[in-house]
Structure formats: structure tokens, C-alpha cells
PDB file of N, H, CA, C and O in Angstrom:
ATOM      1  N   MET A   1      16.515  32.753  -6.524  1.00  0.00           N
ATOM      2  CA  MET A   1      15.846  32.313  -5.303  1.00  0.00           C
ATOM      3  C   MET A   1      14.659  31.399  -5.639  1.00  0.00           C
ATOM      4  O   MET A   1      14.526  30.319  -5.063  1.00  0.00           O
ATOM      5  N   ILE A   2      13.811  31.827  -6.556  1.00  0.00           N
ATOM      6  H   ILE A   2      13.919  32.704  -7.024  1.00  0.00           H
ATOM      7  CA  ILE A   2      12.644  31.024  -6.904  1.00  0.00           C
ATOM      8  C   ILE A   2      13.082  29.729  -7.586  1.00  0.00           C
ATOM      9  O   ILE A   2      12.518  28.665  -7.329  1.00  0.00           O
ATOM     10  N   PHE A   3      14.085  29.823  -8.452  1.00  0.00           N
ATOM     11  H   PHE A   3      14.543  30.687  -8.661  1.00  0.00           H
ATOM     12  CA  PHE A   3      14.585  28.642  -9.150  1.00  0.00           C
ATOM     13  C   PHE A   3      15.145  27.621  -8.167  1.00  0.00           C
ATOM     14  O   PHE A   3      14.917  26.423  -8.330  1.00  0.00           O
ATOM     15  N   GLU A   4      15.862  28.069  -7.166  1.00  0.00           N
ATOM     16  H   GLU A   4      16.047  29.043  -7.034  1.00  0.00           H
ATOM     17  CA  GLU A   4      16.416  27.169  -6.150  1.00  0.00           C
ATOM     18  C   GLU A   4      15.311  26.501  -5.357  1.00  0.00           C
ATOM     19  O   GLU A   4      15.411  25.318  -5.031  1.00  0.00           O
ATOM     20  N   ASN A   5      14.261  27.239  -5.042  1.00  0.00           N
ATOM     21  H   ASN A   5      14.180  28.200  -5.307  1.00  0.00           H
ATOM     22  CA  ASN A   5      13.127  26.665  -4.311  1.00  0.00           C
ATOM     23  C   ASN A   5      12.408  25.624  -5.155  1.00  0.00           C
ATOM     24  O   ASN A   5      11.981  24.590  -4.641  1.00  0.00           O
ATOM     25  N   MET A   6      12.274  25.892  -6.452  1.00  0.00           N
ATOM     26  H   MET A   6      12.621  26.732  -6.870  1.00  0.00           H
ATOM     27  CA  MET A   6      11.612  24.925  -7.333  1.00  0.00           C
ATOM     28  C   MET A   6      12.426  23.635  -7.438  1.00  0.00           C
ATOM     29  O   MET A   6      11.860  22.542  -7.396  1.00  0.00           O
ATOM     30  N   ILE A   7      13.734  23.752  -7.573  1.00  0.00           N
ATOM     31  H   ILE A   7      14.193  24.640  -7.608  1.00  0.00           H
ATOM     32  CA  ILE A   7      14.594  22.567  -7.637  1.00  0.00           C
ATOM     33  C   ILE A   7      14.509  21.779  -6.334  1.00  0.00           C
ATOM     34  O   ILE A   7      14.427  20.551  -6.350  1.00  0.00           O
ATOM     35  N   SER A   8      14.527  22.478  -5.222  1.00  0.00           N
ATOM     36  H   SER A   8      14.593  23.476  -5.209  1.00  0.00           H
ATOM     37  CA  SER A   8      14.426  21.827  -3.920  1.00  0.00           C
ATOM     38  C   SER A   8      13.092  21.096  -3.777  1.00  0.00           C
ATOM     39  O   SER A   8      13.054  19.966  -3.289  1.00  0.00           O
ATOM     40  N   ALA A   9      12.000  21.730  -4.198  1.00  0.00           N
ATOM     41  H   ALA A   9      12.031  22.648  -4.595  1.00  0.00           H
ATOM     42  CA  ALA A   9      10.682  21.112  -4.099  1.00  0.00           C
ATOM     43  C   ALA A   9      10.594  19.865  -4.980  1.00  0.00           C
ATOM     44  O   ALA A   9      10.038  18.848  -4.565  1.00  0.00           O
ATOM     45  N   ILE A  10      11.133  19.942  -6.173  1.00  0.00           N
ATOM     46  H   ILE A  10      11.585  20.768  -6.510  1.00  0.00           H
ATOM     47  CA  ILE A  10      11.102  18.797  -7.087  1.00  0.00           C
ATOM     48  C   ILE A  10      11.910  17.634  -6.517  1.00  0.00           C
ATOM     49  O   ILE A  10      11.471  16.485  -6.572  1.00  0.00           O
ATOM     50  N   LEU A  11      13.068  17.924  -5.978  1.00  0.00           N
ATOM     51  H   LEU A  11      13.424  18.858  -5.933  1.00  0.00           H
ATOM     52  CA  LEU A  11      13.879  16.863  -5.382  1.00  0.00           C
ATOM     53  C   LEU A  11      13.193  16.223  -4.177  1.00  0.00           C
ATOM     54  O   LEU A  11      13.284  15.011  -3.984  1.00  0.00           O
ATOM     55  N   GLN A  12      12.512  17.025  -3.372  1.00  0.00           N
ATOM     56  H   GLN A  12      12.438  18.010  -3.528  1.00  0.00           H
ATOM     57  CA  GLN A  12      11.808  16.486  -2.217  1.00  0.00           C
ATOM     58  C   GLN A  12      10.656  15.585  -2.649  1.00  0.00           C
ATOM     59  O   GLN A  12      10.441  14.530  -2.053  1.00  0.00           O
ATOM     60  N   VAL A  13       9.920  15.987  -3.669  1.00  0.00           N
ATOM     61  H   VAL A  13      10.095  16.844  -4.153  1.00  0.00           H
ATOM     62  CA  VAL A  13       8.815  15.152  -4.165  1.00  0.00           C
ATOM     63  C   VAL A  13       9.346  13.848  -4.734  1.00  0.00           C
ATOM     64  O   VAL A  13       8.774  12.783  -4.502  1.00  0.00           O
ATOM     65  N   MET A  14      10.439  13.932  -5.479  1.00  0.00           N
ATOM     66  H   MET A  14      10.904  14.797  -5.667  1.00  0.00           H
ATOM     67  CA  MET A  14      11.032  12.709  -6.040  1.00  0.00           C
ATOM     68  C   MET A  14      11.502  11.764  -4.930  1.00  0.00           C
ATOM     69  O   MET A  14      11.282  10.556  -5.018  1.00  0.00           O
ATOM     70  N   LEU A  15      12.131  12.288  -3.910  1.00  0.00           N
ATOM     71  H   LEU A  15      12.309  13.270  -3.838  1.00  0.00           H
ATOM     72  CA  LEU A  15      12.581  11.470  -2.797  1.00  0.00           C
ATOM     73  C   LEU A  15      11.398  10.864  -2.057  1.00  0.00           C
ATOM     74  O   LEU A  15      11.429   9.693  -1.681  1.00  0.00           O
ATOM     75  N   PHE A  16      10.361  11.659  -1.849  1.00  0.00           N
ATOM     76  H   PHE A  16      10.336  12.611  -2.155  1.00  0.00           H
ATOM     77  CA  PHE A  16       9.163  11.183  -1.166  1.00  0.00           C
ATOM     78  C   PHE A  16       8.480  10.070  -1.959  1.00  0.00           C
ATOM     79  O   PHE A  16       7.895   9.164  -1.366  1.00  0.00           O
ATOM     80  N   ALA A  17       8.547  10.126  -3.283  1.00  0.00           N
ATOM     81  H   ALA A  17       9.022  10.862  -3.764  1.00  0.00           H
ATOM     82  CA  ALA A  17       7.891   9.135  -4.122  1.00  0.00           C
ATOM     83  C   ALA A  17       8.747   7.884  -4.313  1.00  0.00           C
ATOM     84  O   ALA A  17       8.201   6.788  -4.440  1.00  0.00           O
ATOM     85  N   ILE A  18      10.050   8.018  -4.336  1.00  0.00           N
ATOM     86  H   ILE A  18      10.493   8.908  -4.232  1.00  0.00           H
ATOM     87  CA  ILE A  18      10.911   6.887  -4.665  1.00  0.00           C
ATOM     88  C   ILE A  18      11.103   5.927  -3.490  1.00  0.00           C
ATOM     89  O   ILE A  18      11.285   4.729  -3.709  1.00  0.00           O
ATOM     90  N   ILE A  19      11.066   6.410  -2.278  1.00  0.00           N
ATOM     91  H   ILE A  19      10.918   7.383  -2.100  1.00  0.00           H
ATOM     92  CA  ILE A  19      11.284   5.548  -1.117  1.00  0.00           C
ATOM     93  C   ILE A  19      10.217   4.450  -1.006  1.00  0.00           C
ATOM     94  O   ILE A  19      10.580   3.285  -0.843  1.00  0.00           O
ATOM     95  N   PRO A  20       8.909   4.774  -1.087  1.00  0.00           N
ATOM     96  CA  PRO A  20       7.922   3.681  -1.038  1.00  0.00           C
ATOM     97  C   PRO A  20       8.051   2.717  -2.217  1.00  0.00           C
ATOM     98  O   PRO A  20       7.840   1.514  -2.066  1.00  0.00           O
ATOM     99  N   PHE A  21       8.397   3.246  -3.387  1.00  0.00           N
ATOM    100  H   PHE A  21       8.569   4.224  -3.510  1.00  0.00           H
ATOM    101  CA  PHE A  21       8.540   2.378  -4.551  1.00  0.00           C
ATOM    102  C   PHE A  21       9.686   1.378  -4.351  1.00  0.00           C
ATOM    103  O   PHE A  21       9.541   0.199  -4.676  1.00  0.00           O
ATOM    104  N   ILE A  22      10.795   1.830  -3.832  1.00  0.00           N
ATOM    105  H   ILE A  22      10.913   2.787  -3.568  1.00  0.00           H
ATOM    106  CA  ILE A  22      11.924   0.932  -3.581  1.00  0.00           C
ATOM    107  C   ILE A  22      11.556  -0.122  -2.541  1.00  0.00           C
ATOM    108  O   ILE A  22      11.920  -1.289  -2.682  1.00  0.00           O
ATOM    109  N   TRP A  23      10.850   0.281  -1.516  1.00  0.00           N
ATOM    110  H   TRP A  23      10.555   1.230  -1.402  1.00  0.00           H
ATOM    111  CA  TRP A  23      10.439  -0.677  -0.476  1.00  0.00           C
ATOM    112  C   TRP A  23       9.508  -1.734  -1.052  1.00  0.00           C
ATOM    113  O   TRP A  23       9.660  -2.921  -0.763  1.00  0.00           O
ATOM    114  N   TRP A  24       8.535  -1.306  -1.873  1.00  0.00           N
ATOM    115  H   TRP A  24       8.411  -0.342  -2.107  1.00  0.00           H
ATOM    116  CA  TRP A  24       7.630  -2.256  -2.514  1.00  0.00           C
ATOM    117  C   TRP A  24       8.403  -3.185  -3.434  1.00  0.00           C
ATOM    118  O   TRP A  24       8.160  -4.391  -3.450  1.00  0.00           O
ATOM    119  N   PHE A  25       9.330  -2.629  -4.197  1.00  0.00           N
ATOM    120  H   PHE A  25       9.527  -1.648  -4.184  1.00  0.00           H
ATOM    121  CA  PHE A  25      10.102  -3.414  -5.153  1.00  0.00           C
ATOM    122  C   PHE A  25      10.895  -4.516  -4.452  1.00  0.00           C
ATOM    123  O   PHE A  25      11.033  -5.624  -4.970  1.00  0.00           O
ATOM    124  N   CYS A  26      11.407  -4.196  -3.275  1.00  0.00           N
ATOM    125  H   CYS A  26      11.294  -3.296  -2.854  1.00  0.00           H
ATOM    126  CA  CYS A  26      12.227  -5.171  -2.544  1.00  0.00           C
ATOM    127  C   CYS A  26      11.403  -6.171  -1.736  1.00  0.00           C
ATOM    128  O   CYS A  26      11.875  -7.281  -1.487  1.00  0.00           O
ATOM    129  N   THR A  27      10.198  -5.817  -1.323  1.00  0.00           N
ATOM    130  H   THR A  27       9.814  -4.916  -1.525  1.00  0.00           H
ATOM    131  CA  THR A  27       9.456  -6.678  -0.406  1.00  0.00           C
ATOM    132  C   THR A  27       8.193  -7.310  -0.980  1.00  0.00           C
ATOM    133  O   THR A  27       7.949  -8.492  -0.737  1.00  0.00           O
ATOM    134  N   ALA A  28       7.391  -6.578  -1.724  1.00  0.00           N
ATOM    135  H   ALA A  28       7.589  -5.618  -1.921  1.00  0.00           H
ATOM    136  CA  ALA A  28       6.055  -7.068  -2.064  1.00  0.00           C
ATOM    137  C   ALA A  28       5.768  -7.122  -3.556  1.00  0.00           C
ATOM    138  O   ALA A  28       4.605  -7.234  -3.944  1.00  0.00           O
ATOM    139  N   LYS A  29       6.767  -7.046  -4.390  1.00  0.00           N
ATOM    140  H   LYS A  29       7.711  -6.954  -4.075  1.00  0.00           H
ATOM    141  CA  LYS A  29       6.544  -6.990  -5.832  1.00  0.00           C
ATOM    142  C   LYS A  29       5.809  -8.220  -6.357  1.00  0.00           C
ATOM    143  O   LYS A  29       4.948  -8.100  -7.229  1.00  0.00           O
ATOM    144  N   LYS A  30       6.135  -9.378  -5.843  1.00  0.00           N
ATOM    145  H   LYS A  30       6.834  -9.475  -5.134  1.00  0.00           H
ATOM    146  CA  LYS A  30       5.545 -10.611  -6.363  1.00  0.00           C
ATOM    147  C   LYS A  30       4.137 -10.865  -5.836  1.00  0.00           C
ATOM    148  O   LYS A  30       3.378 -11.608  -6.458  1.00  0.00           O
ATOM    149  N   GLN A  31       3.776 -10.271  -4.714  1.00  0.00           N
ATOM    150  H   GLN A  31       4.393  -9.668  -4.209  1.00  0.00           H
ATOM    151  CA  GLN A  31       2.456 -10.518  -4.136  1.00  0.00           C
ATOM    152  C   GLN A  31       1.364  -9.633  -4.730  1.00  0.00           C
ATOM    153  O   GLN A  31       0.255 -10.113  -4.966  1.00  0.00           O
ATOM    154  N   GLN A  32       1.650  -8.345  -4.980  1.00  0.00           N
ATOM    155  H   GLN A  32       2.551  -7.956  -4.788  1.00  0.00           H
ATOM    156  CA  GLN A  32       0.608  -7.427  -5.447  1.00  0.00           C
ATOM    157  C   GLN A  32       1.218  -6.263  -6.204  1.00  0.00           C
ATOM    158  O   GLN A  32       2.415  -5.989  -6.115  1.00  0.00           O
ATOM    159  N   SER A  33       0.355  -5.584  -6.955  1.00  0.00           N
ATOM    160  H   SER A  33      -0.617  -5.806  -7.027  1.00  0.00           H
ATOM    161  CA  SER A  33       0.830  -4.445  -7.729  1.00  0.00           C
ATOM    162  C   SER A  33       1.123  -3.264  -6.806  1.00  0.00           C
ATOM    163  O   SER A  33       0.695  -3.241  -5.652  1.00  0.00           O
ATOM    164  N   PHE A  34       1.851  -2.295  -7.328  1.00  0.00           N
ATOM    165  H   PHE A  34       2.199  -2.314  -8.265  1.00  0.00           H
ATOM    166  CA  PHE A  34       2.266  -1.144  -6.521  1.00  0.00           C
ATOM    167  C   PHE A  34       1.068  -0.333  -6.038  1.00  0.00           C
ATOM    168  O   PHE A  34       1.018   0.047  -4.869  1.00  0.00           O
ATOM    169  N   LEU A  35       0.104  -0.062  -6.916  1.00  0.00           N
ATOM    170  H   LEU A  35       0.145  -0.371  -7.866  1.00  0.00           H
ATOM    171  CA  LEU A  35      -1.056   0.741  -6.513  1.00  0.00           C
ATOM    172  C   LEU A  35      -1.935   0.008  -5.508  1.00  0.00           C
ATOM    173  O   LEU A  35      -2.492   0.634  -4.606  1.00  0.00           O
ATOM    174  N   THR A  36      -2.067  -1.294  -5.648  1.00  0.00           N
ATOM    175  H   THR A  36      -1.615  -1.802  -6.380  1.00  0.00           H
ATOM    176  CA  THR A  36      -2.810  -2.072  -4.661  1.00  0.00           C
ATOM    177  C   THR A  36      -2.084  -2.059  -3.323  1.00  0.00           C
ATOM    178  O   THR A  36      -2.714  -1.963  -2.270  1.00  0.00           O
ATOM    179  N   TRP A  37      -0.785  -2.153  -3.366  1.00  0.00           N
ATOM    180  H   TRP A  37      -0.273  -2.231  -4.222  1.00  0.00           H
ATOM    181  CA  TRP A  37       0.023  -2.111  -2.144  1.00  0.00           C
ATOM    182  C   TRP A  37      -0.133  -0.776  -1.431  1.00  0.00           C
ATOM    183  O   TRP A  37      -0.116  -0.717  -0.201  1.00  0.00           O
ATOM    184  N   LEU A  38      -0.288   0.303  -2.208  1.00  0.00           N
ATOM    185  H   LEU A  38      -0.302   0.256  -3.206  1.00  0.00           H
ATOM    186  CA  LEU A  38      -0.506   1.624  -1.610  1.00  0.00           C
ATOM    187  C   LEU A  38      -1.917   1.785  -1.060  1.00  0.00           C
ATOM    188  O   LEU A  38      -2.172   2.700  -0.277  1.00  0.00           O
ATOM    189  N   GLY A  39      -2.837   0.910  -1.458  1.00  0.00           N
ATOM    190  H   GLY A  39      -2.630   0.167  -2.094  1.00  0.00           H
ATOM    191  CA  GLY A  39      -4.207   0.995  -0.994  1.00  0.00           C
ATOM    192  C   GLY A  39      -5.130   1.678  -1.978  1.00  0.00           C
ATOM    193  O   GLY A  39      -6.258   2.022  -1.627  1.00  0.00           O
ATOM    194  N   LEU A  40      -4.680   1.881  -3.194  1.00  0.00           N
ATOM    195  H   LEU A  40      -3.763   1.601  -3.479  1.00  0.00           H
ATOM    196  CA  LEU A  40      -5.502   2.525  -4.212  1.00  0.00           C
ATOM    197  C   LEU A  40      -6.213   1.452  -5.028  1.00  0.00           C
ATOM    198  O   LEU A  40      -5.591   0.725  -5.803  1.00  0.00           O
ATOM    199  N   ARG A  41      -7.511   1.369  -4.842  1.00  0.00           N
ATOM    200  H   ARG A  41      -8.016   1.959  -4.212  1.00  0.00           H
ATOM    201  CA  ARG A  41      -8.324   0.393  -5.552  1.00  0.00           C
ATOM    202  C   ARG A  41      -9.547   1.085  -6.118  1.00  0.00           C
ATOM    203  O   ARG A  41      -9.963   2.136  -5.629  1.00  0.00           O
ATOM    204  N   LYS A  42     -10.112   0.497  -7.139  1.00  0.00           N
ATOM    205  H   LYS A  42      -9.774  -0.357  -7.536  1.00  0.00           H
ATOM    206  CA  LYS A  42     -11.349   1.012  -7.692  1.00  0.00           C
ATOM    207  C   LYS A  42     -12.478   0.724  -6.698  1.00  0.00           C
ATOM    208  O   LYS A  42     -12.652  -0.419  -6.275  1.00  0.00           O
ATOM    209  N   PRO A  43     -13.245   1.756  -6.321  1.00  0.00           N
ATOM    210  CA  PRO A  43     -14.312   1.517  -5.344  1.00  0.00           C
ATOM    211  C   PRO A  43     -15.450   0.701  -5.958  1.00  0.00           C
ATOM    212  O   PRO A  43     -15.743   0.804  -7.149  1.00  0.00           O
ATOM    213  N   ILE A  44     -16.070  -0.099  -5.121  1.00  0.00           N
ATOM    214  H   ILE A  44     -15.832  -0.183  -4.154  1.00  0.00           H
ATOM    215  CA  ILE A  44     -17.229  -0.878  -5.543  1.00  0.00           C
ATOM    216  C   ILE A  44     -18.472  -0.132  -5.070  1.00  0.00           C
ATOM    217  O   ILE A  44     -18.723  -0.007  -3.871  1.00  0.00           O
ATOM    218  N   ILE A  45     -19.243   0.361  -6.036  1.00  0.00           N
ATOM    219  H   ILE A  45     -19.040   0.259  -7.010  1.00  0.00           H
ATOM    220  CA  ILE A  45     -20.440   1.157  -5.723  1.00  0.00           C
ATOM    221  C   ILE A  45     -21.652   0.250  -5.887  1.00  0.00           C
ATOM    222  O   ILE A  45     -21.933  -0.226  -6.987  1.00  0.00           O
ATOM    223  N   GLU A  46     -22.365   0.013  -4.796  1.00  0.00           N
ATOM    224  H   GLU A  46     -22.137   0.400  -3.903  1.00  0.00           H
ATOM    225  CA  GLU A  46     -23.518  -0.881  -4.839  1.00  0.00           C
ATOM    226  C   GLU A  46     -24.782  -0.150  -5.275  1.00  0.00           C
ATOM    227  O   GLU A  46     -25.567  -0.687  -6.057  1.00  0.00           O
ATOM    228  N   ASN A  47     -24.987   1.068  -4.778  1.00  0.00           N
ATOM    229  H   ASN A  47     -24.349   1.504  -4.143  1.00  0.00           H
ATOM    230  CA  ASN A  47     -26.181   1.831  -5.120  1.00  0.00           C
ATOM    231  C   ASN A  47     -25.736   3.077  -5.894  1.00  0.00           C
ATOM    232  O   ASN A  47     -25.397   4.095  -5.292  1.00  0.00           O
ATOM    233  N   LYS A  48     -25.739   2.992  -7.232  1.00  0.00           N
ATOM    234  H   LYS A  48     -26.015   2.165  -7.721  1.00  0.00           H
ATOM    235  CA  LYS A  48     -25.208   4.073  -8.055  1.00  0.00           C
ATOM    236  C   LYS A  48     -26.078   5.327  -8.000  1.00  0.00           C
ATOM    237  O   LYS A  48     -25.562   6.441  -8.087  1.00  0.00           O
ATOM    238  N   ARG A  49     -27.364   5.159  -7.860  1.00  0.00           N
ATOM    239  H   ARG A  49     -27.783   4.254  -7.790  1.00  0.00           H
ATOM    240  CA  ARG A  49     -28.260   6.324  -7.795  1.00  0.00           C
ATOM    241  C   ARG A  49     -27.992   7.128  -6.523  1.00  0.00           C
ATOM    242  O   ARG A  49     -27.890   8.354  -6.575  1.00  0.00           O
ATOM    243  N   LYS A  50     -27.879   6.460  -5.405  1.00  0.00           N
ATOM    244  H   LYS A  50     -27.961   5.464  -5.362  1.00  0.00           H
ATOM    245  CA  LYS A  50     -27.593   7.131  -4.138  1.00  0.00           C
ATOM    246  C   LYS A  50     -26.226   7.807  -4.186  1.00  0.00           C
ATOM    247  O   LYS A  50     -26.063   8.917  -3.680  1.00  0.00           O
ATOM    248  N   TYR A  51     -25.256   7.148  -4.786  1.00  0.00           N
ATOM    249  H   TYR A  51     -25.389   6.246  -5.197  1.00  0.00           H
ATOM    250  CA  TYR A  51     -23.917   7.700  -4.921  1.00  0.00           C
ATOM    251  C   TYR A  51     -23.937   8.969  -5.777  1.00  0.00           C
ATOM    252  O   TYR A  51     -23.319   9.970  -5.416  1.00  0.00           O
ATOM    253  N   ALA A  52     -24.646   8.929  -6.908  1.00  0.00           N
ATOM    254  H   ALA A  52     -25.148   8.116  -7.201  1.00  0.00           H
ATOM    255  CA  ALA A  52     -24.726  10.084  -7.803  1.00  0.00           C
ATOM    256  C   ALA A  52     -25.434  11.260  -7.127  1.00  0.00           C
ATOM    257  O   ALA A  52     -25.027  12.409  -7.292  1.00  0.00           O
ATOM    258  N   MET A  53     -26.479  10.975  -6.375  1.00  0.00           N
ATOM    259  H   MET A  53     -26.810  10.041  -6.241  1.00  0.00           H
ATOM    260  CA  MET A  53     -27.198  12.049  -5.675  1.00  0.00           C
ATOM    261  C   MET A  53     -26.310  12.675  -4.601  1.00  0.00           C
ATOM    262  O   MET A  53     -26.289  13.898  -4.463  1.00  0.00           O
ATOM    263  N   PHE A  54     -25.587  11.874  -3.850  1.00  0.00           N
ATOM    264  H   PHE A  54     -25.604  10.881  -3.962  1.00  0.00           H
ATOM    265  CA  PHE A  54     -24.691  12.388  -2.835  1.00  0.00           C
ATOM    266  C   PHE A  54     -23.577  13.209  -3.466  1.00  0.00           C
ATOM    267  O   PHE A  54     -23.209  14.255  -2.933  1.00  0.00           O
ATOM    268  N   PHE A  55     -23.037  12.758  -4.582  1.00  0.00           N
ATOM    269  H   PHE A  55     -23.336  11.907  -5.015  1.00  0.00           H
ATOM    270  CA  PHE A  55     -21.984  13.463  -5.282  1.00  0.00           C
ATOM    271  C   PHE A  55     -22.472  14.834  -5.772  1.00  0.00           C
ATOM    272  O   PHE A  55     -21.795  15.844  -5.584  1.00  0.00           O
ATOM    273  N   ALA A  56     -23.650  14.856  -6.399  1.00  0.00           N
ATOM    274  H   ALA A  56     -24.200  14.035  -6.551  1.00  0.00           H
ATOM    275  CA  ALA A  56     -24.205  16.119  -6.889  1.00  0.00           C
ATOM    276  C   ALA A  56     -24.505  17.077  -5.733  1.00  0.00           C
ATOM    277  O   ALA A  56     -24.238  18.275  -5.824  1.00  0.00           O
ATOM    278  N   LEU A  57     -25.056  16.543  -4.658  1.00  0.00           N
ATOM    279  H   LEU A  57     -25.273  15.570  -4.583  1.00  0.00           H
ATOM    280  CA  LEU A  57     -25.369  17.373  -3.493  1.00  0.00           C
ATOM    281  C   LEU A  57     -24.116  17.957  -2.867  1.00  0.00           C
ATOM    282  O   LEU A  57     -24.107  19.115  -2.451  1.00  0.00           O
ATOM    283  N   SER A  58     -23.079  17.174  -2.800  1.00  0.00           N
ATOM    284  H   SER A  58     -23.086  16.233  -3.138  1.00  0.00           H
ATOM    285  CA  SER A  58     -21.833  17.672  -2.197  1.00  0.00           C
ATOM    286  C   SER A  58     -21.224  18.774  -3.059  1.00  0.00           C
ATOM    287  O   SER A  58     -20.622  19.704  -2.523  1.00  0.00           O
ATOM    288  N   ILE A  59     -21.367  18.693  -4.376  1.00  0.00           N
ATOM    289  H   ILE A  59     -21.856  17.937  -4.812  1.00  0.00           H
ATOM    290  CA  ILE A  59     -20.844  19.763  -5.241  1.00  0.00           C
ATOM    291  C   ILE A  59     -21.670  21.025  -5.071  1.00  0.00           C
ATOM    292  O   ILE A  59     -21.117  22.124  -5.049  1.00  0.00           O
ATOM    293  N   VAL A  60     -22.981  20.888  -4.951  1.00  0.00           N
ATOM    294  H   VAL A  60     -23.430  19.995  -4.969  1.00  0.00           H
ATOM    295  CA  VAL A  60     -23.843  22.066  -4.790  1.00  0.00           C
ATOM    296  C   VAL A  60     -23.578  22.748  -3.450  1.00  0.00           C
ATOM    297  O   VAL A  60     -23.539  23.976  -3.380  1.00  0.00           O
ATOM    298  N   VAL A  61     -23.398  21.981  -2.409  1.00  0.00           N
ATOM    299  H   VAL A  61     -23.429  20.983  -2.465  1.00  0.00           H
ATOM    300  CA  VAL A  61     -23.186  22.541  -1.072  1.00  0.00           C
ATOM    301  C   VAL A  61     -21.831  23.222  -0.980  1.00  0.00           C
ATOM    302  O   VAL A  61     -21.719  24.290  -0.378  1.00  0.00           O
ATOM    303  N   LEU A  62     -20.816  22.634  -1.557  1.00  0.00           N
ATOM    304  H   LEU A  62     -20.906  21.766  -2.046  1.00  0.00           H
ATOM    305  CA  LEU A  62     -19.471  23.215  -1.490  1.00  0.00           C
ATOM    306  C   LEU A  62     -19.360  24.320  -2.470  1.00  0.00           C
ATOM    307  O   LEU A  62     -18.306  24.947  -2.577  1.00  0.00           O
TER     308      LEU A  62
END
């Protein structure tokens, strides 16, 4: 039972991941990279001190 559920979960994750990749490959491969197409970019931090303080505060509060 557990083994069947694990196989099912793995197949669902693979299907969920492969569909966007195929769509990107067919439509937008030449314009931009896959991660950029997904919206994953390195953030531009203008005020690093403020960012670090907010990050530390959020860890302490949570």
C-alpha cells in the first residue's frame, strides 16, 4: 500500500514538472531560459542592511 502510494506520488510530481518544460521547449526556448520563463530570478536588494534586519527579525518572531 505504501509503495503504491509512493510510486503514484512520484509519477504525479514528474507529470506536474514535465508539462511546463515541454511547453517552454516548444514555445519560448529561444527567447529566454527555463527558470526565467518560470519567473525565478535573483532578487535585486538595494538596501542590504534593512533586508538583513528584516530577515533576522522574521526568524526571531517565527
